[in-house]
A tleap script that builds the chain and sets N, CA, C and O, in Angstrom:
source leaprc.protein.ff14SB
mol = sequence {
  NMET ASN ALA SER PRO ARG ILE LEU VAL VAL
  GLU ASP HIE ALA ASP THR ALA ALA ALA LEU
  SER ARG LEU LEU GLN GLY SER GLY PHE GLY
  VAL VAL VAL ALA ARG ASP MET LEU SER ALA
  ARG LEU ALA ALA ASP SER GLU HIE LEU ASP
  LEU VAL LEU CYS ASP LEU GLU LEU PRO ASP
  GLY ASP GLY CYS ASP LEU MET ALA GLU LEU
  HIE ALA VAL HIE GLU LEU ASP GLY ILE ILE
  LEU THR GLY HIE ALA THR PRO ARG ASP ALA
  VAL ARG VAL ARG GLN ALA GLY PHE LEU CYS
  HIE LEU THR LYS PRO ILE SER PHE GLU ARG
  LEU MET ALA THR ILE GLU ASP PHE PHE LEU
  GLY ARG LEU THR THR THR GLY PRO GLY SER
  ASN GLY GLN PHE CGLN
}
set mol.1.N position { -37.784 26.233 36.453 }
set mol.1.CA position { -37.673 24.667 35.753 }
set mol.1.C position { -38.158 25.107 34.404 }
set mol.1.O position { -39.164 25.780 34.179 }
set mol.2.N position { -37.169 24.559 33.411 }
set mol.2.CA position { -37.513 24.839 31.879 }
set mol.2.C position { -38.740 23.917 31.434 }
set mol.2.O position { -38.758 22.775 31.894 }
set mol.3.N position { -39.641 24.269 30.683 }
set mol.3.CA position { -40.663 23.422 30.217 }
set mol.3.C position { -40.015 22.556 29.160 }
set mol.3.O position { -38.940 22.826 28.624 }
set mol.4.N position { -40.811 21.414 28.887 }
set mol.4.CA position { -40.271 20.415 27.924 }
set mol.4.C position { -40.553 20.991 26.591 }
set mol.4.O position { -41.517 21.693 26.289 }
set mol.5.N position { -39.526 20.576 25.791 }
set mol.5.CA position { -39.517 21.080 24.328 }
set mol.5.C position { -40.924 20.615 23.716 }
set mol.5.O position { -41.379 19.556 24.150 }
set mol.6.N position { -41.565 21.231 22.861 }
set mol.6.CA position { -42.968 21.121 22.509 }
set mol.6.C position { -42.785 20.472 21.019 }
set mol.6.O position { -41.825 20.866 20.357 }
set mol.7.N position { -43.508 19.670 20.565 }
set mol.7.CA position { -43.260 19.144 19.115 }
set mol.7.C position { -44.717 19.068 18.349 }
set mol.7.O position { -45.625 18.435 18.886 }
set mol.8.N position { -44.897 19.639 17.248 }
set mol.8.CA position { -46.067 19.698 16.498 }
set mol.8.C position { -45.991 18.488 15.615 }
set mol.8.O position { -45.226 18.461 14.650 }
set mol.9.N position { -46.833 17.413 15.959 }
set mol.9.CA position { -46.813 16.094 14.832 }
set mol.9.C position { -48.164 16.495 13.883 }
set mol.9.O position { -49.327 16.610 14.270 }
set mol.10.N position { -47.719 16.639 12.755 }
set mol.10.CA position { -48.834 16.648 11.657 }
set mol.10.C position { -48.804 15.376 10.979 }
set mol.10.O position { -47.803 15.017 10.360 }
set mol.11.N position { -49.902 14.641 11.067 }
set mol.11.CA position { -50.112 13.366 10.519 }
set mol.11.C position { -51.555 12.907 10.577 }
set mol.11.O position { -52.182 12.784 11.629 }
set mol.12.N position { -52.092 12.634 9.219 }
set mol.12.CA position { -53.388 12.187 9.189 }
set mol.12.C position { -53.948 10.831 9.477 }
set mol.12.O position { -55.146 10.573 9.585 }
set mol.13.N position { -52.839 9.897 9.603 }
set mol.13.CA position { -53.182 8.653 9.811 }
set mol.13.C position { -53.273 8.500 11.467 }
set mol.13.O position { -52.282 8.639 12.184 }
set mol.14.N position { -54.462 8.225 11.919 }
set mol.14.CA position { -54.616 8.241 13.391 }
set mol.14.C position { -53.860 7.302 14.296 }
set mol.14.O position { -53.610 7.617 15.459 }
set mol.15.N position { -53.488 6.129 13.760 }
set mol.15.CA position { -52.575 5.238 14.559 }
set mol.15.C position { -51.294 5.567 14.544 }
set mol.15.O position { -50.626 5.260 15.533 }
set mol.16.N position { -50.712 6.201 13.525 }
set mol.16.CA position { -49.338 6.634 13.280 }
set mol.16.C position { -49.327 7.866 14.445 }
set mol.16.O position { -48.542 7.809 15.391 }
set mol.17.N position { -50.187 8.875 14.290 }
set mol.17.CA position { -50.181 10.030 15.216 }
set mol.17.C position { -50.173 9.737 16.522 }
set mol.17.O position { -49.440 10.288 17.344 }
set mol.18.N position { -51.043 8.801 16.778 }
set mol.18.CA position { -51.125 8.338 18.348 }
set mol.18.C position { -49.961 7.546 18.754 }
set mol.18.O position { -49.590 7.666 19.921 }
set mol.19.N position { -49.309 6.730 17.945 }
set mol.19.CA position { -48.018 6.186 18.243 }
set mol.19.C position { -46.994 7.198 18.463 }
set mol.19.O position { -46.388 7.217 19.534 }
set mol.20.N position { -46.753 8.025 17.557 }
set mol.20.CA position { -45.758 8.957 17.590 }
set mol.20.C position { -45.902 9.906 19.099 }
set mol.20.O position { -44.962 10.197 19.838 }
set mol.21.N position { -47.231 10.244 19.276 }
set mol.21.CA position { -47.484 11.108 20.407 }
set mol.21.C position { -47.197 10.330 21.631 }
set mol.21.O position { -46.589 10.865 22.559 }
set mol.22.N position { -47.590 9.115 21.693 }
set mol.22.CA position { -47.284 8.467 22.969 }
set mol.22.C position { -45.511 8.152 23.184 }
set mol.22.O position { -44.915 8.184 24.260 }
set mol.23.N position { -44.987 7.886 21.979 }
set mol.23.CA position { -43.469 7.570 22.212 }
set mol.23.C position { -42.787 9.019 22.410 }
set mol.23.O position { -41.761 9.120 23.081 }
set mol.24.N position { -43.336 10.030 21.859 }
set mol.24.CA position { -42.450 11.473 22.191 }
set mol.24.C position { -42.831 11.727 23.579 }
set mol.24.O position { -41.958 12.105 24.359 }
set mol.25.N position { -44.139 11.549 24.014 }
set mol.25.CA position { -44.437 12.117 25.314 }
set mol.25.C position { -43.558 11.140 26.339 }
set mol.25.O position { -42.996 11.665 27.300 }
set mol.26.N position { -43.459 9.782 26.122 }
set mol.26.CA position { -42.722 8.987 26.943 }
set mol.26.C position { -41.273 9.378 27.012 }
set mol.26.O position { -40.631 9.090 28.022 }
set mol.27.N position { -40.676 10.056 25.943 }
set mol.27.CA position { -39.434 10.629 26.103 }
set mol.27.C position { -39.202 11.944 26.570 }
set mol.27.O position { -38.080 12.448 26.532 }
set mol.28.N position { -40.250 12.558 27.030 }
set mol.28.CA position { -40.285 13.656 27.853 }
set mol.28.C position { -40.708 15.143 26.958 }
set mol.28.O position { -40.538 16.282 27.393 }
set mol.29.N position { -41.226 14.822 25.768 }
set mol.29.CA position { -41.663 16.036 24.905 }
set mol.29.C position { -43.044 16.336 25.222 }
set mol.29.O position { -43.802 15.416 25.528 }
set mol.30.N position { -43.432 17.501 25.181 }
set mol.30.CA position { -44.872 17.885 24.928 }
set mol.30.C position { -45.219 17.824 23.505 }
set mol.30.O position { -44.550 18.345 22.612 }
set mol.31.N position { -46.268 17.179 23.349 }
set mol.31.CA position { -46.704 17.040 21.809 }
set mol.31.C position { -48.168 17.492 21.759 }
set mol.31.O position { -49.043 17.327 22.609 }
set mol.32.N position { -48.237 18.151 20.467 }
set mol.32.CA position { -49.507 18.584 20.044 }
set mol.32.C position { -49.622 17.825 18.592 }
set mol.32.O position { -48.766 17.778 17.708 }
set mol.33.N position { -50.955 17.235 18.609 }
set mol.33.CA position { -50.943 16.540 17.324 }
set mol.33.C position { -52.167 17.227 16.484 }
set mol.33.O position { -53.209 17.583 17.035 }
set mol.34.N position { -51.907 17.375 15.043 }
set mol.34.CA position { -52.738 17.860 14.149 }
set mol.34.C position { -52.946 17.028 12.960 }
set mol.34.O position { -51.977 16.492 12.424 }
set mol.35.N position { -54.217 16.868 12.476 }
set mol.35.CA position { -54.479 15.742 11.543 }
set mol.35.C position { -54.549 16.177 10.235 }
set mol.35.O position { -54.669 15.421 9.271 }
set mol.36.N position { -54.458 17.687 10.167 }
set mol.36.CA position { -54.342 18.372 8.735 }
set mol.36.C position { -53.877 19.714 8.841 }
set mol.36.O position { -53.712 20.251 9.936 }
set mol.37.N position { -53.636 20.337 7.646 }
set mol.37.CA position { -53.077 21.750 7.500 }
set mol.37.C position { -53.824 22.848 8.509 }
set mol.37.O position { -53.245 23.591 9.302 }
set mol.38.N position { -55.148 22.766 8.292 }
set mol.38.CA position { -55.901 23.613 9.134 }
set mol.38.C position { -55.655 23.558 10.869 }
set mol.38.O position { -55.631 24.575 11.563 }
set mol.39.N position { -55.513 22.427 11.296 }
set mol.39.CA position { -55.334 22.156 12.528 }
set mol.39.C position { -53.944 22.519 13.122 }
set mol.39.O position { -53.705 22.979 14.239 }
set mol.40.N position { -53.001 22.178 12.025 }
set mol.40.CA position { -51.608 22.476 12.309 }
set mol.40.C position { -51.487 24.057 12.299 }
set mol.40.O position { -50.675 24.508 13.106 }
set mol.41.N position { -52.113 24.893 11.574 }
set mol.41.CA position { -52.017 26.324 11.609 }
set mol.41.C position { -52.379 26.826 12.809 }
set mol.41.O position { -51.681 27.607 13.454 }
set mol.42.N position { -53.619 26.346 13.197 }
set mol.42.CA position { -54.241 26.740 14.424 }
set mol.42.C position { -53.224 26.412 15.782 }
set mol.42.O position { -53.056 27.159 16.746 }
set mol.43.N position { -52.704 25.280 15.590 }
set mol.43.CA position { -51.900 24.855 16.725 }
set mol.43.C position { -50.523 25.950 16.997 }
set mol.43.O position { -50.118 26.391 18.073 }
set mol.44.N position { -49.972 26.204 15.542 }
set mol.44.CA position { -48.981 27.132 15.572 }
set mol.44.C position { -49.292 28.472 15.822 }
set mol.44.O position { -48.427 29.329 15.999 }
set mol.45.N position { -50.537 28.691 15.842 }
set mol.45.CA position { -50.944 30.187 16.148 }
set mol.45.C position { -51.148 30.332 17.515 }
set mol.45.O position { -51.049 31.445 18.031 }
set mol.46.N position { -51.481 29.119 18.309 }
set mol.46.CA position { -51.940 29.340 19.612 }
set mol.46.C position { -51.033 28.575 20.726 }
set mol.46.O position { -51.201 28.741 21.934 }
set mol.47.N position { -50.164 27.817 20.228 }
set mol.47.CA position { -49.144 27.084 21.035 }
set mol.47.C position { -47.693 27.491 20.901 }
set mol.47.O position { -47.259 27.933 19.837 }
set mol.48.N position { -46.935 27.341 21.988 }
set mol.48.CA position { -45.463 27.532 21.726 }
set mol.48.C position { -44.888 26.030 21.341 }
set mol.48.O position { -45.008 24.965 21.946 }
set mol.49.N position { -44.264 26.333 20.188 }
set mol.49.CA position { -43.782 24.972 19.590 }
set mol.49.C position { -42.262 25.186 19.403 }
set mol.49.O position { -41.773 26.308 19.274 }
set mol.50.N position { -41.476 23.928 19.393 }
set mol.50.CA position { -40.172 24.044 19.003 }
set mol.50.C position { -39.939 23.294 17.752 }
set mol.50.O position { -39.011 23.646 17.023 }
set mol.51.N position { -40.680 22.311 17.438 }
set mol.51.CA position { -40.440 21.542 16.344 }
set mol.51.C position { -41.399 21.090 15.535 }
set mol.51.O position { -42.469 20.972 16.132 }
set mol.52.N position { -41.442 20.719 14.140 }
set mol.52.CA position { -42.481 20.213 13.442 }
set mol.52.C position { -42.108 18.959 13.009 }
set mol.52.O position { -41.064 18.837 12.368 }
set mol.53.N position { -43.030 17.698 13.347 }
set mol.53.CA position { -42.708 16.491 12.470 }
set mol.53.C position { -43.868 16.511 11.541 }
set mol.53.O position { -45.002 16.696 11.984 }
set mol.54.N position { -43.634 16.323 10.225 }
set mol.54.CA position { -44.999 16.504 9.552 }
set mol.54.C position { -44.821 15.493 8.364 }
set mol.54.O position { -43.738 15.309 7.809 }
set mol.55.N position { -46.061 14.819 8.009 }
set mol.55.CA position { -46.197 14.027 6.850 }
set mol.55.C position { -46.259 14.839 5.471 }
set mol.55.O position { -46.664 16.001 5.436 }
set mol.56.N position { -45.891 14.243 4.506 }
set mol.56.CA position { -46.169 14.941 3.097 }
set mol.56.C position { -47.465 15.229 2.640 }
set mol.56.O position { -47.880 16.373 2.456 }
set mol.57.N position { -48.219 14.019 2.424 }
set mol.57.CA position { -49.636 14.314 2.040 }
set mol.57.C position { -50.457 14.097 3.082 }
set mol.57.O position { -50.550 13.125 3.832 }
set mol.58.N position { -51.296 15.555 3.023 }
set mol.58.CA position { -52.217 15.839 4.047 }
set mol.58.C position { -53.703 15.887 3.498 }
set mol.58.O position { -53.765 16.238 2.320 }
set mol.59.N position { -54.770 15.639 4.039 }
set mol.59.CA position { -56.075 15.508 3.483 }
set mol.59.C position { -56.489 16.905 2.919 }
set mol.59.O position { -57.390 16.911 2.080 }
set mol.60.N position { -55.899 18.141 3.309 }
set mol.60.CA position { -56.152 19.219 2.946 }
set mol.60.C position { -55.086 20.009 2.418 }
set mol.60.O position { -55.161 21.237 2.475 }
set mol.61.N position { -54.004 19.375 1.859 }
set mol.61.CA position { -52.897 19.942 1.231 }
set mol.61.C position { -51.616 19.319 1.362 }
set mol.61.O position { -51.568 18.109 1.581 }
set mol.62.N position { -50.475 20.062 1.245 }
set mol.62.CA position { -49.123 19.398 0.951 }
set mol.62.C position { -48.253 19.885 2.220 }
set mol.62.O position { -48.192 21.064 2.569 }
set mol.63.N position { -47.597 18.833 2.855 }
set mol.63.CA position { -46.772 19.299 3.962 }
set mol.63.C position { -45.462 20.187 3.483 }
set mol.63.O position { -44.803 20.738 4.364 }
set mol.64.N position { -45.184 20.293 2.479 }
set mol.64.CA position { -44.150 21.207 2.077 }
set mol.64.C position { -44.799 22.684 1.959 }
set mol.64.O position { -44.096 23.664 2.206 }
set mol.65.N position { -46.011 22.812 1.616 }
set mol.65.CA position { -46.501 24.115 1.476 }
set mol.65.C position { -46.715 24.637 2.887 }
set mol.65.O position { -46.525 25.804 3.227 }
set mol.66.N position { -47.217 23.443 3.838 }
set mol.66.CA position { -47.349 23.926 5.408 }
set mol.66.C position { -46.031 24.293 5.939 }
set mol.66.O position { -45.944 25.347 6.568 }
set mol.67.N position { -45.042 23.591 5.774 }
set mol.67.CA position { -43.810 23.759 6.396 }
set mol.67.C position { -43.391 25.241 6.005 }
set mol.67.O position { -43.204 26.086 6.881 }
set mol.68.N position { -43.252 25.518 4.660 }
set mol.68.CA position { -42.785 26.844 4.096 }
set mol.68.C position { -43.568 27.967 4.875 }
set mol.68.O position { -42.921 28.950 5.237 }
set mol.69.N position { -44.875 27.895 5.152 }
set mol.69.CA position { -45.728 28.841 5.717 }
set mol.69.C position { -45.357 28.860 7.256 }
set mol.69.O position { -45.066 29.965 7.716 }
set mol.70.N position { -45.333 27.781 8.097 }
set mol.70.CA position { -44.964 27.627 9.463 }
set mol.70.C position { -43.498 28.126 9.754 }
set mol.70.O position { -43.179 28.652 10.821 }
set mol.71.N position { -42.598 27.898 8.650 }
set mol.71.CA position { -41.207 28.385 8.960 }
set mol.71.C position { -41.509 30.098 8.836 }
set mol.71.O position { -41.248 30.802 9.813 }
set mol.72.N position { -41.974 30.606 7.795 }
set mol.72.CA position { -42.034 32.052 7.548 }
set mol.72.C position { -42.959 32.714 8.467 }
set mol.72.O position { -42.660 33.875 8.748 }
set mol.73.N position { -43.937 32.267 8.956 }
set mol.73.CA position { -44.859 32.880 9.995 }
set mol.73.C position { -44.394 32.921 11.355 }
set mol.73.O position { -44.351 33.962 12.011 }
set mol.74.N position { -43.972 31.549 11.871 }
set mol.74.CA position { -43.480 31.223 13.112 }
set mol.74.C position { -42.152 30.942 13.556 }
set mol.74.O position { -41.771 30.732 14.707 }
set mol.75.N position { -41.334 30.973 12.229 }
set mol.75.CA position { -39.988 30.739 12.358 }
set mol.75.C position { -39.648 29.158 13.066 }
set mol.75.O position { -38.766 28.863 13.872 }
set mol.76.N position { -40.681 28.308 12.445 }
set mol.76.CA position { -40.544 26.813 12.998 }
set mol.76.C position { -39.556 26.027 12.028 }
set mol.76.O position { -39.340 26.366 10.865 }
set mol.77.N position { -39.070 25.090 12.575 }
set mol.77.CA position { -38.189 24.297 11.747 }
set mol.77.C position { -38.834 22.987 11.625 }
set mol.77.O position { -39.723 22.794 12.455 }
set mol.78.N position { -38.592 21.980 10.743 }
set mol.78.CA position { -39.479 20.625 10.654 }
set mol.78.C position { -38.470 19.567 10.071 }
set mol.78.O position { -37.478 19.722 9.358 }
set mol.79.N position { -39.039 18.457 10.600 }
set mol.79.CA position { -38.722 17.036 9.759 }
set mol.79.C position { -39.703 16.617 9.392 }
set mol.79.O position { -40.790 16.653 9.968 }
set mol.80.N position { -39.362 16.025 8.069 }
set mol.80.CA position { -40.658 15.459 7.308 }
set mol.80.C position { -40.431 14.028 7.510 }
set mol.80.O position { -39.304 13.534 7.472 }
set mol.81.N position { -41.549 13.330 7.735 }
set mol.81.CA position { -41.749 11.883 7.888 }
set mol.81.C position { -42.646 11.353 6.889 }
set mol.81.O position { -43.856 11.459 7.083 }
set mol.82.N position { -42.140 10.708 5.679 }
set mol.82.CA position { -43.062 10.450 4.569 }
set mol.82.C position { -42.599 9.023 3.791 }
set mol.82.O position { -41.477 8.520 3.841 }
set mol.83.N position { -43.714 8.537 3.095 }
set mol.83.CA position { -43.182 7.265 2.487 }
set mol.83.C position { -42.698 7.695 1.061 }
set mol.83.O position { -42.515 6.784 0.253 }
set mol.84.N position { -42.475 8.965 0.672 }
set mol.84.CA position { -42.049 9.443 -0.555 }
set mol.84.C position { -40.536 9.925 -0.366 }
set mol.84.O position { -40.128 10.872 0.306 }
set mol.85.N position { -39.904 9.126 -1.049 }
set mol.85.CA position { -38.348 9.267 -1.192 }
set mol.85.C position { -37.753 9.390 -2.445 }
set mol.85.O position { -36.599 8.981 -2.574 }
set mol.86.N position { -38.399 9.933 -3.485 }
set mol.86.CA position { -37.729 10.241 -4.961 }
set mol.86.C position { -36.990 11.305 -4.853 }
set mol.86.O position { -37.114 12.069 -3.897 }
set mol.87.N position { -36.038 11.512 -5.917 }
set mol.87.CA position { -35.227 12.822 -5.966 }
set mol.87.C position { -35.849 13.931 -5.966 }
set mol.87.O position { -35.385 14.916 -5.391 }
set mol.88.N position { -37.135 13.949 -6.687 }
set mol.88.CA position { -37.912 15.289 -6.832 }
set mol.88.C position { -38.540 15.431 -5.438 }
set mol.88.O position { -38.759 16.604 -5.133 }
set mol.89.N position { -38.856 14.583 -4.590 }
set mol.89.CA position { -39.442 14.836 -3.275 }
set mol.89.C position { -38.308 15.397 -2.298 }
set mol.89.O position { -38.522 16.306 -1.495 }
set mol.90.N position { -37.198 14.817 -2.439 }
set mol.90.CA position { -36.175 15.424 -1.819 }
set mol.90.C position { -35.996 16.919 -1.869 }
set mol.90.O position { -35.921 17.685 -0.908 }
set mol.91.N position { -35.937 17.218 -3.220 }
set mol.91.CA position { -35.580 18.755 -3.623 }
set mol.91.C position { -36.907 19.488 -3.152 }
set mol.91.O position { -36.707 20.606 -2.677 }
set mol.92.N position { -38.051 19.118 -3.192 }
set mol.92.CA position { -39.446 19.853 -2.815 }
set mol.92.C position { -39.257 19.973 -1.145 }
set mol.92.O position { -39.552 21.024 -0.576 }
set mol.93.N position { -38.819 18.983 -0.519 }
set mol.93.CA position { -38.787 18.932 0.988 }
set mol.93.C position { -37.790 19.948 1.361 }
set mol.93.O position { -38.102 20.815 2.177 }
set mol.94.N position { -36.432 19.912 0.752 }
set mol.94.CA position { -35.336 20.767 1.320 }
set mol.94.C position { -35.851 22.430 0.860 }
set mol.94.O position { -35.661 23.363 1.640 }
set mol.95.N position { -36.455 22.615 -0.375 }
set mol.95.CA position { -36.929 23.941 -0.715 }
set mol.95.C position { -38.072 24.456 0.302 }
set mol.95.O position { -38.175 25.664 0.517 }
set mol.96.N position { -38.810 23.653 0.839 }
set mol.96.CA position { -39.764 24.057 1.750 }
set mol.96.C position { -39.162 24.357 3.119 }
set mol.96.O position { -39.830 25.077 3.861 }
set mol.97.N position { -38.185 23.977 3.476 }
set mol.97.CA position { -37.383 24.305 4.736 }
set mol.97.C position { -37.171 23.430 5.477 }
set mol.97.O position { -36.492 23.699 6.468 }
set mol.98.N position { -37.662 22.057 5.291 }
set mol.98.CA position { -37.437 20.877 6.353 }
set mol.98.C position { -35.828 20.860 6.409 }
set mol.98.O position { -35.027 21.195 5.536 }
set mol.99.N position { -35.625 20.413 7.580 }
set mol.99.CA position { -34.166 20.193 8.044 }
set mol.99.C position { -33.859 18.853 7.615 }
set mol.99.O position { -32.695 18.698 7.247 }
set mol.100.N position { -34.569 17.907 7.574 }
set mol.100.CA position { -34.599 16.469 7.538 }
set mol.100.C position { -35.645 15.728 6.799 }
set mol.100.O position { -36.831 16.042 6.891 }
set mol.101.N position { -35.183 14.663 6.002 }
set mol.101.CA position { -36.155 14.047 5.133 }
set mol.101.C position { -36.032 12.564 5.652 }
set mol.101.O position { -35.074 11.864 5.323 }
set mol.102.N position { -36.966 12.145 6.418 }
set mol.102.CA position { -36.984 10.617 6.944 }
set mol.102.C position { -38.153 9.986 6.087 }
set mol.102.O position { -39.202 10.536 5.753 }
set mol.103.N position { -37.727 8.709 5.814 }
set mol.103.CA position { -38.593 8.013 5.012 }
set mol.103.C position { -39.317 6.968 6.003 }
set mol.103.O position { -38.592 6.496 6.880 }
set mol.104.N position { -40.460 6.613 5.973 }
set mol.104.CA position { -41.330 5.692 6.643 }
set mol.104.C position { -41.071 4.342 5.975 }
set mol.104.O position { -40.767 4.321 4.783 }
set mol.105.N position { -41.169 3.284 6.640 }
set mol.105.CA position { -41.171 3.069 8.095 }
set mol.105.C position { -39.854 3.580 8.609 }
set mol.105.O position { -38.874 3.307 7.916 }
set mol.106.N position { -39.661 4.294 9.736 }
set mol.106.CA position { -38.600 4.656 10.427 }
set mol.106.C position { -38.454 4.087 11.804 }
set mol.106.O position { -39.467 4.065 12.504 }
set mol.107.N position { -37.317 3.617 12.291 }
set mol.107.CA position { -37.244 3.086 13.629 }
set mol.107.C position { -37.420 4.407 14.639 }
set mol.107.O position { -37.113 5.564 14.353 }
set mol.108.N position { -37.872 4.032 15.626 }
set mol.108.CA position { -38.060 5.161 16.637 }
set mol.108.C position { -36.584 5.605 17.264 }
set mol.108.O position { -36.428 6.700 17.806 }
set mol.109.N position { -35.639 4.733 17.140 }
set mol.109.CA position { -34.308 5.163 17.772 }
set mol.109.C position { -33.801 6.218 16.565 }
set mol.109.O position { -33.206 7.233 16.927 }
set mol.110.N position { -34.019 5.998 15.214 }
set mol.110.CA position { -33.446 6.885 14.308 }
set mol.110.C position { -34.226 8.132 14.487 }
set mol.110.O position { -33.551 9.160 14.534 }
set mol.111.N position { -35.338 8.235 14.582 }
set mol.111.CA position { -36.310 9.460 14.824 }
set mol.111.C position { -35.803 10.400 15.980 }
set mol.111.O position { -35.606 11.613 15.903 }
set mol.112.N position { -35.622 9.508 17.156 }
set mol.112.CA position { -35.297 10.135 18.291 }
set mol.112.C position { -33.607 10.845 18.263 }
set mol.112.O position { -33.188 11.807 18.907 }
set mol.113.N position { -32.925 10.018 17.331 }
set mol.113.CA position { -31.568 10.593 17.289 }
set mol.113.C position { -31.461 11.790 16.675 }
set mol.113.O position { -30.672 12.669 17.020 }
set mol.114.N position { -32.454 11.879 15.506 }
set mol.114.CA position { -32.634 13.065 14.623 }
set mol.114.C position { -33.315 14.231 15.484 }
set mol.114.O position { -32.996 15.397 15.250 }
set mol.115.N position { -34.208 13.940 16.432 }
set mol.115.CA position { -34.625 14.986 16.973 }
set mol.115.C position { -33.653 15.532 18.097 }
set mol.115.O position { -33.625 16.726 18.394 }
set mol.116.N position { -32.870 14.590 18.691 }
set mol.116.CA position { -31.635 14.945 19.466 }
set mol.116.C position { -30.621 15.898 18.720 }
set mol.116.O position { -30.192 16.958 19.175 }
set mol.117.N position { -30.332 15.374 17.574 }
set mol.117.CA position { -29.401 16.342 16.669 }
set mol.117.C position { -30.203 17.690 16.560 }
set mol.117.O position { -29.548 18.718 16.739 }
set mol.118.N position { -31.388 17.791 16.319 }
set mol.118.CA position { -31.813 19.134 16.105 }
set mol.118.C position { -31.779 19.912 17.453 }
set mol.118.O position { -31.312 21.051 17.441 }
set mol.119.N position { -32.189 19.437 18.483 }
set mol.119.CA position { -32.085 20.126 19.814 }
set mol.119.C position { -30.762 20.494 20.362 }
set mol.119.O position { -30.558 21.406 21.162 }
set mol.120.N position { -29.753 19.575 19.775 }
set mol.120.CA position { -28.316 19.810 20.199 }
set mol.120.C position { -27.649 20.860 19.005 }
set mol.120.O position { -26.466 21.202 19.030 }
set mol.121.N position { -28.518 21.252 18.078 }
set mol.121.CA position { -27.900 22.296 16.910 }
set mol.121.C position { -27.115 21.543 15.999 }
set mol.121.O position { -26.429 22.158 15.182 }
set mol.122.N position { -27.115 20.301 16.019 }
set mol.122.CA position { -26.400 19.531 14.983 }
set mol.122.C position { -27.252 19.139 13.610 }
set mol.122.O position { -26.879 18.371 12.724 }
set mol.123.N position { -28.342 19.786 13.673 }
set mol.123.CA position { -29.145 19.191 12.302 }
set mol.123.C position { -29.080 20.750 11.592 }
set mol.123.O position { -29.360 21.755 12.246 }
set mol.124.N position { -28.772 20.784 10.522 }
set mol.124.CA position { -28.508 21.861 9.683 }
set mol.124.C position { -28.801 21.454 8.408 }
set mol.124.O position { -28.862 20.252 8.149 }
set mol.125.N position { -29.018 22.418 7.458 }
set mol.125.CA position { -29.252 22.173 5.930 }
set mol.125.C position { -27.940 22.524 5.267 }
set mol.125.O position { -27.996 23.217 4.251 }
set mol.126.N position { -26.873 22.163 5.682 }
set mol.126.CA position { -25.675 22.631 5.054 }
set mol.126.C position { -25.249 21.651 3.882 }
set mol.126.O position { -24.117 21.791 3.420 }
set mol.127.N position { -26.032 20.727 3.402 }
set mol.127.CA position { -25.664 20.217 2.201 }
set mol.127.C position { -26.453 18.554 2.142 }
set mol.127.O position { -26.753 17.930 3.160 }
set mol.128.N position { -26.656 18.115 0.896 }
set mol.128.CA position { -27.052 16.794 0.792 }
set mol.128.C position { -26.235 15.779 1.720 }
set mol.128.O position { -25.010 15.664 1.730 }
set mol.129.N position { -27.203 15.027 2.539 }
set mol.129.CA position { -26.516 13.929 3.305 }
set mol.129.C position { -25.745 14.372 4.596 }
set mol.129.O position { -25.106 13.565 5.271 }
set mol.130.N position { -25.842 15.658 4.884 }
set mol.130.CA position { -25.288 16.109 5.951 }
set mol.130.C position { -25.985 15.705 7.202 }
set mol.130.O position { -27.196 15.882 7.328 }
set mol.131.N position { -25.279 15.188 8.093 }
set mol.131.CA position { -25.922 14.383 9.266 }
set mol.131.C position { -27.004 13.361 8.958 }
set mol.131.O position { -27.925 13.031 9.705 }
set mol.132.N position { -26.742 12.915 7.740 }
set mol.132.CA position { -27.907 11.867 7.315 }
set mol.132.C position { -29.303 12.421 7.096 }
set mol.132.O position { -30.317 11.730 7.192 }
set mol.133.N position { -29.290 13.795 6.775 }
set mol.133.CA position { -30.634 14.309 6.785 }
set mol.133.C position { -31.382 14.047 5.523 }
set mol.133.O position { -32.576 13.773 5.647 }
set mol.134.N position { -30.936 14.083 4.487 }
set mol.134.CA position { -31.722 14.007 3.231 }
set mol.134.C position { -31.198 12.660 2.472 }
set mol.134.O position { -30.008 12.358 2.385 }
set mol.135.N position { -32.308 11.879 1.922 }
set mol.135.CA position { -31.729 10.479 1.453 }
set mol.135.C position { -31.805 10.692 0.016 }
set mol.135.O position { -31.436 9.810 -0.760 }
savepdb mol mol.pdb
quit
């Protein structure tokens, strides 16, 4: 029996983290929640993870710095969920290695479609707007 895919949710807003966790678990995913960069690093060091959902602004740093590190050290891919959608943010997010830049508020249906695309191998960084990844 295969284990459920495991998603690391890095979100400092408690209600948002709890809602994402409940929704993802209800869809069959294993979920690990981290509220800051330190907790995310510890989770990545100790857990098998398949995907990272990460906020941009964290209490102890920047989600782009975290993603670059998690990708380099653990070969993890990520989707950023943020309220920031300037062209500069999109460039930083892509350079950090995120596969997708989703702007809050986002519907759960769109988030789930994006996660499904990732697990089916349809989410790539082939260019701006590919699969609707970068806004």
